[in-house]
N, C-alpha and C positions, 0 to 999 in steps of 0.2 A: 434677284429684283426680286422687290421688300414685298413684305404679302403677312397677314394675319393669320393666324388658327385658332381656329376656338375649339372650343371642347372640354362636356359635361354636361348637356342639357338633359333633357330624359321628363319621364312620368314620375309623379311624386302626388301625395295624397294633399288635401289642405290644412296649414301648420307644418306641413313636412320642410326638411333645409333641403336645396340643393347648392351644390357650389362651380360654377363658374372657372374657367382659367383661358387666358386669351396671349399666342406668343408670337412675339414680331424677330421673324425670318429675314436672310438678305445681307445686302453690303450696306451694315447699317453704322449711322456717324454716332446718334442719335438719339431716341425718343423720348418726345418733351408728355405734353399731354396725352394722356389715354383712358376710357372713360365703356360704359358699358348702353346702348343705347336696345329701346326693343318698336316690335309695330306689329298691329293686329290688322285682319282686312281691314279693307275700306275706312281705318285711320293714320294718322302723319305717323315717322317716328320721336319718336319723347327722349330724352333726355330720361337717365336713369340712375345714374352716376358720375364723377368723373373726378381724374385726380390727376395730378401734377407732376415732375417729375424734384424737382427742390427736393432736399431730406425730409423725411417728417412728410413729402406728401399734403398740399390742402387738397377737399377733398372739398363736392357738391353729390346734392343732391336732390335729385324729383322730393314735389313734394307727398307722393304713390306711397314709395319707399323708404320715407326716413324714417331713423329708428330697426330697423327690421332689415334691412340690406347690408354689406360694408366693404367699401370697396379697396381691397390695399393690391401693390404691386411689389414686383422683384427688378431691379433697375439692371441687375448681374444678370438675370436673365429676358431681357425687354418682356416682361409676362406679366399680366395685369388678372386680378382677380374678384369675383365677383358671391360673393358670402350672403344666401341669400334664403332668409329664413318665415319664419312663420308664414310660408305664404300663402295666399288664396288663389282663389279660382279666376279673378281680375287679374291675377300674374303672365294667367297666357299671356306668350306672343313669341315672337321671333324677336332671338336675342342675335345684338350686332355688336364688334371689338369697332371699335374704335381710336388710330393714332397717330396724333403727326411725330412725323417719321423725316429726321435731317439723313439722308442716304451718303453711301459714303461720296460721290459728287457732290456734296455739298446744297440737294436741293431739299427745297420743304414737298413733302409728300401728303395727302392724306389719304388714309386709307385705309379701308372695312374687311372685315371679314366676310364670312356667308351667311352666316348668320346657324344659329343651334335654338332646335324649336323645345320650349319650356311650357310644359303644360299641366296643370295642378286640376288635378280633379281625383272627385272620389270613386 
């Protein structure tokens, strides 16, 4: 069974940094686009950043995080990272990893992680 496991959330002061990780595991043929989304209570889930599989990885960012967050990936480990710098209180949310995965029997699966809480507070 293909799954995503996240780690790295927690409590940080404004202006601080955190790094999130998300690893895909299971019978995987290929992991295509990977990304991070976030959600606060009563709000829709919003895109934070995405990265493609190709060499160099094409990236895109939500307007709220441009210049502060950096997404990267290690294709050999089927892992995506989100480096978050200069965190603000409005970054407080549950962060979800997402990946488009082709499994070992070549079925495309849109997978989500379980979510990790990021709290920015003094």
